[in-house]
N, C-alpha and C positions, 0 to 999 in steps of 0.2 A: 777167810771174806775180812777184812778188816773195814775201819771205819772211811768213808769217802768223803774229801772235802765239800762242806757246804757252799752251794749258790747262797747268795745273798739277793736282799731285793728292801729297797730304801723308799721309804714312806714317810713324806714331809721329812725327810732328811735323817730317820731314824732307820736303823740298821734291824734289820729282819730277816731270820735266816730262813730260805726256802725249807720245809718240810717235807711236801708232797704236788703233785699235779695231778690233776685229774684223771682217771680211768683212760686209757688209750691216746693222750697228750703227750705233746712235749711243748716246751712253751720254746724253748730255743730253736726248734727246726720250724717256727712261722714264719721264719725271714731270712735271708741268703747272706751271711756274713761276709765280707771281702774277705779274700785269702790273704795268707800273712806271704810277705814275699821274704822268705828266709833263706836267699843262697843256697838250698841244697843242703841246708841244715837240718833236722829230723826234729820233730815233734816228742817229746818226752812224756808217756805215759807210767806214773809211779802207782802203787796202791792205794795212792791216798785219791788219786783220780781216774779211775779205769779208765773213761770217757778222752782222757786227754784235753780236757779243757776245766775250768771252773766258769761259771757267769755270774754277774752284776746285772740285779735290774734296778731300775728307777722307777717310778712314777712322778712322772712330770706334768705337771697343767692335767693331772688326771688320766696322763695315758705313759702306756706301759713302754719301756727304752730298755734294751740291754747293751751289754759289753759281753763280749767273748775274749776268755785272757783263754793262753794257751801257753805252757811252759816251754823256752827252747834253750838250748846249751849256750847259746851265745847272748848274752843278755842286750835285749831292744830297751830294756829299764832300770833302773837298780833292783830290780827282785827278781831279776829270768825270766818275765812273760815279756809275750807279745801281746796286745789288748786291741781288739777290732774299733771300729769307731763305733762310738755311742750312737743306738737304730733303732728307728721307732719299728716295735715287734706288734704283728697284727692277729696277736692270739686272741681266742677267744676259747673261753673255759674255765676253767675255776684252781684253785691251789690254797696249799695250807700254809701260813708264815706265822713264826713266833720268834720274841724276844725274852730279852732278859732284864730286869731293871738293872742290873749291875753289868755294864760292858764286860766283864773281865771274865763272868762267868762262862761253862762253854757245857755242852753236854751233846749228846749224838743227834743228829738230823736223820740218818737212813731209813726209818720208818715211822709209818705217820702215828703211832702212839708217841714219839716223841715229844710231842707237842704239848703231852700234859706234864712235860718237866719243866718249861719255858713258866716263866711268869705272866705272858699275856701271847695271846696269841688269835690269829682272824681266818677264816674261809674268806678269799678274795675271788671276784666272780670278774672276768673282761668280757668284753663283745668289740672284736676288732681291733683290742689295744686299749680303747676306754675302759677303766674302771667302773663298773656298774653297783656290784655291793660291795660290803664291807661287815662280813658276821661276825660278832665278838664271840667266843668259845671257854671263856672266863669259868663256865659253871662245869664243865665236865673238869679243866683244872681245877675248881673250887674242890669238888667230888673227892676227887682224885686224893688231893692233896690230904685233906681230911681221913680216908678210909687209910690210906697206905699208912699210918703211925697207929694203925689201929692191932690188939692182939688178932683178930681174925685174919689181918692180911698177913701180918708178918709172921705167927706161929701155927695157924691152922691152915693157909692155903699152899698148896705144892707151887712149884717155880713155875710150869704148866698152866699151873689155874691162874695166877696174878696175872702170868700175861697174855691169857686170853678176856681176864677180866678189864686189863688193858687196853686191849684191842677193840675191846666191845664197848667200852665208856668212850676212848676215841674216837670213836663214828657215831655213837648216836645223837649228835646234834646237828649233824652235817646235813647240808642242805644237798651236795652234791655227791658221787659216789667214787670213790678212790680204789684204787686196786689192791692186793695183798702183799704185791711187789711194788718198792719205792721205785719213782720215775729214774733214780738214777741206778738203778740195778735192770731199767728196763731195754730193751734193745730199740735203741733212737735211728738204726739207720743212717747214722750223724758221721761225714767223713772227715767232717773238719772240729 
């Protein structure tokens, strides 16, 4: 299993990484994107993105929009990706997003507890595409950062127990329910 490419969500033009989506839901499936006209070429699925696409979401005037981006063998643009048109997404549900203060920083986003490694995280709730809630998750991040440098965490807990602790802490303050399998790894029945 390799780390999957991150989907992004921009709020007020600030880039956040999409960490997870509410249990049983997929944001990208809330809208039908136009199929790419790729003249017989095939979509490349690589180990960095087994779904064959990444998504870039934007909250514009408090409404969720998205672009679905697929890699194709012949460039439609300079980076070899075909991007759908920016489309309003009538998603109803929650998601977790996170960001670093330093744009060059990077962390895994394949598991819910990964948001603890970022500088800032939010639980967002959308209703028919309208952003209704934005809950800051800073207390869990602060508590994890303080505890991970202790002797108990570093020397007395086994790796399995550290993982259980991270998972428990990451879920403690959440308002909505998230699966134990990230949205990136769930079967989303999305053919494009």
